[in-house]
TIKOLBA-911619 format. One record per residue (C-alpha): x, y, z; residue in one letter. Coordinates in steps of 0.001 Angstrom, whole numbers, padded with zeros to 6 digits, always signed. Layout:
N
XYZa ...
END
This chain:
336
-000047-000002+000023m +001375+003343-001008r +000438+006074+001407s -002154+008790+000454s -004734+010764+002061a -006363+013899+003346t -005998+016513+005875v -005733+017969+009236a -004282+021123+010623l -001886+022482+013001i +000013+024385+015318i +002199+025610+018273g +005362+025996+020406v +007554+023697+022572a +011203+023338+022105a +012958+020209+020935m +016683+020234+021741l +018630+017125+020857g +021800+015843+022468l +024921+016125+020428a +025675+012970+018374a +028799+010983+018820t +031254+011406+015858p +031587+008495+013536t +035004+009163+012021g +036811+011247+009378p +034638+013214+007059g +031584+012866+009242e +028572+015199+009090l +028845+018247+011422p +027379+017475+014813a +025518+020705+015006r +024565+022140+011509p +024627+025940+011575q +021332+025931+009557t +019404+023799+011976a +016464+025591+013539a +016460+025423+017360r +012853+024117+017291e +011121+021758+014862p +009690+023801+011907d +006874+023487+009514g +003660+021353+009746l +003467+017632+009258l +000945+016085+006903v +000349+012419+007834l -001445+009467+006391a -002595+007228+009262v -004226+003822+009775l -006724+002677+011195s -009190+003999+010365p -007820+005666+007315e -007363+009377+007761r -005185+012324+007117t -003762+014387+009854m -001994+017875+010038v +000053+018149+013082a +002225+020889+014601n +005570+019235+015707p +006137+021799+018469r +002743+021840+020215t +001360+018478+019143g -001914+019983+018079r -003613+018067+015329t -006590+018206+012991v -007732+014929+011275a -010125+013900+008701r -011372+010304+008123e -011156+008907+004572l -013180+006186+002895p -011582+002764+003278g -008951+002031+000540g -008180+005695-000158t -004565+005363+000819l -004076+002518-001707c -004873+004870-004586h -002124+007545-004339g +000109+009677-002144p -000825+012422+000240v +000859+015580-000927l +001654+018746+000940a +001377+021605-001537v +001859+025117-000162a -000976+025624+002300d -003030+022616+000951h -003215+018936+001362v -003784+016994-001861v -005021+013365-001906f -006798+010919-004077s -010502+010573-004462g -013326+009339-006661i -015732+011704-008361r -018342+010224-010798r -016615+006901-010811g -013171+008202-011901r -009940+008961-009940p -009367+012643-009277v -007067+014796-007103a -008679+016497-004177l -007335+019604-002538a -008141+021229+000753t -006552+023778+002961r -004520+022787+005993l -006994+022492+008813g -009893+021373+006569y -012684+023920+007063r -014350+023426+003797r -015150+020526+001406r -012209+019336-000609a -012324+020464-004229r -011448+018468-007301s -008388+019456-009339l -009510+017184-012128g -008778+013637-013363p -005618+012104-011839a -004563+008531-012143a -001164+009669-010796a -000024+012611-008689m +003504+014031-008021m +005115+017282-006891l +006359+019704-009425s +009771+021434-009337s +007854+024641-009221n +006753+025538-005598p +003029+025395-005032g +002332+023155-008078r +001975+019489-008820l +001648+017221-011817w -001522+015245-012400l -001403+012233-014810g -004008+010525-017007r -003445+007037-018578w -004631+006257-022082k -004169+002604-023237p -002796+002092-026720i -002624-001581-027736g -000117-003379-025430d +001316-000029-024361t -000134+003278-023310g +000632+006861-022862r +000597+009006-019758m -000288+012689-020220s +000449+015135-017432y -000603+018598-016704r +001020+020895-014164e -001428+022693-012005v -001681+024716-008796d -004029+024075-005892v -006687+026225-007675a -006561+023937-010676g -004895+026364-013049r -002851+024638-015783v +000723+025819-016377y +002256+023167-018553a +001603+019845-020246r +003781+016831-021149m +003270+013260-022155s +005269+010113-022771g +004843+006416-023756p +004725+003683-021118l +004973-000040-021378d +001886-001770-019986a +003973-003579-017421t +005733-000372-016178g +004929+002541-014003s +005905+006239-013879i +007517+006801-010558e +008159+010598-010813g +009065+013512-012968i +012776+014510-012308v +014111+017578-014024q +011330+017540-016591g +011878+013802-017487r +009855+010766-016719f +011377+008309-014166l +009804+004837-014938t +010110+001393-013423l +009545-001441-015822g +010820-005025-015886g +014082-004885-014010s +015051-001422-014849d +014711+002066-013546l +014811+004544-016472t +014800+008260-016841l +013297+009336-020231w +013286+012826-021784p +009787+013854-022702a +008790+012510-026142r +012214+010790-026533a +012654+007160-027573e +016049+006676-025895r +016611+006893-022087p +019065+009443-020570s +019760+007290-017528v +019128+003652-017043r +019651+001729-013795v +019797-002073-014144r +017930-003893-011340h +017221-000641-009603g +014358+000118-007277w +013474+003884-006414p +013644+004742-002744i +013582+008549-002915a +012536+010948-005590i +012361+014677-005577d +012148+017463-008144r +015709+017307-009339s +017133+013950-008160r +016368+010344-007275f +017945+007563-005272a +017725+003810-005644w +019001+000526-004263c +020229-002576-006059t +021177-006113-005100l +019162-006250-001920g +020053-002623-000994c +023754-003536-000533r +024495-000313-002453r +022627+002981-002741i +022743+005069-005952g +021951+008778-006391v +021431+010714-009695w +021195+014521-009582d +022700+015286-013008g +025680+013093-012055a +025581+009413-011045r +027225+008153-007885r +026964+005236-005571t +027468+004682-001851f +028389+001399-000150d +027220+001256+003502p +029857+000777+006237p +030170-002607+007944d +027194-003353+010218g +024688-001234+008228l +022330-002621+005710r +019709-000278+004053p +016249-001641+003613v +014052-001333+000640d +011705+001308+002125g +011145+005056+002303d +014010+007471+002075a +014127+011235+001818a +016383+013999+000415f +016917+017078+002471s +015478+020212+000825p +018999+021201-000552d +019710+017649-001779g +022897+017297+000197r +021657+014534+002597r +019685+011398+002117l +018013+009832+005057a +016991+006187+004960l +016017+003171+007158a +018467+000316+007858t +018086-003130+009160a +019334-004595+012401r +017533-002669+014969g +015532-000567+012417s +017913+002301+012748r +017954+005565+010631v +021040+006537+008683a +021925+009786+006905v +024178+009875+003905i +026204+013103+003096d +025828+012965-000687v +028769+015259-001364g +031170+013605+001020r +029936+010043+000736g +029892+009624+004522t +027318+007831+006621w +025959+008515+010073r +023488+006669+012271v +020942+008871+014048v +021394+008317+017762p +018384+006923+019619g +016406+006263+016464a +014246+003208+015984r +012046+003476+012976i +008649+001816+012579a +007791-001060+010159r +006698+001133+007310y +009513+003621+007960g +008055+006848+006626p +010419+009873+007166l +010638+013516+005940a +012878+016552+006448w +011410+019775+007825s +011027+022644+005307p +014204+024275+006463s +016140+021006+006326g +017080+021513+010008g +015030+018496+011338w +014426+014994+010340l +011014+013514+011183y +010125+009905+011169f +007639+007352+012555a +008940+005387+015535g +007562+002253+017231r +004312+002256+019176r +002751+004977+016975h +005244+007572+018122r +006625+010367+015990l +010352+011296+016394l +012617+014056+015338a +016404+014556+015141s +017861+017960+014829r +019903+018051+011599g +019595+014259+011393g +022648+014003+013610v +021420+014732+017172e +019696+012186+019331r +016118+011463+018267a +013461+012934+020482r +009768+012152+020803r +007400+014679+019367l +004209+015609+021382p +001924+014247+018628i -000656+011528+019252r -001519+009725+016017t -003585+006881+017460g -002572+004661+014651g +000143+003547+012212t +001762+006404+010222v +001983+005361+006552m +003471+008496+005193s +004885+011895+006352i +005170+015150+004346a +006244+018605+005678s +005197+022017+004582t +005769+025581+005903p +001988+026071+005767g +000290+029389+006329s -000438+028384+009937a +003316+028057+010693a +003904+031742+010021r 
END
């Protein structure tokens, strides 16, 4: 099941100061990043089971607003945080659509139009909505870039094998998973610009993506250049959620053996384990809008945060009452 969902708002103030992490060796990440906010920032948009619902939570005060969803909603698409809105999948007149509502959900969600697929755009405040059209044994995905008011800014389309799926749009190109390959295709091109044999995507943002191969014994990143990272002895990444920091310089991911959380410095190629972190089974995680905090779901329905991804993980004052399937963060108008 790939997380998806709806909404909830909000808001507050209570400091989260982590303990300094123990250095791991030469070239390590700085123990106290200069850019890390002293308190957790942004609002968290969560997809939660059971029952299925979306929740908007303030990581400082723990205040939440939640909305229950029809059963099965979270299987149809992701829950996206777009500006001061939450966007999730829905059904209108028997067809899949994207629904948008403001953080806090005070009004009925409005439809942004047909959407068999949804993903964030590289332009702030916008997203891509996709429609599938079968053509023989293959098909074509057409995408339109819209804002939360439904205004269309751009369109693009590309072919797709019937056995494949479009995982994201990276630097204006389709990232597809088909057969045993992960492939980046220029729009309307017949030849891929990047192909990863036996690759599986673990993190995708607007300008880069990460994958694992061979049972996640190696992590790969493409951001215009292609590089790979071998985990140190005793660490084994798992094939689950991962997340790039907003500046793309760090990649957070879950690892096996104690369900720990690790952070890769993409520029230096160094790894660090987040002290005190034990991630939940589904392992959702996200960076704060400033990149100063790493949020993730811990065991027993707890939400945790680590300052800069290097300080000791601390419990957030948020009660979810269920299993967190996905986490997204947004500055949100309520955070200002």
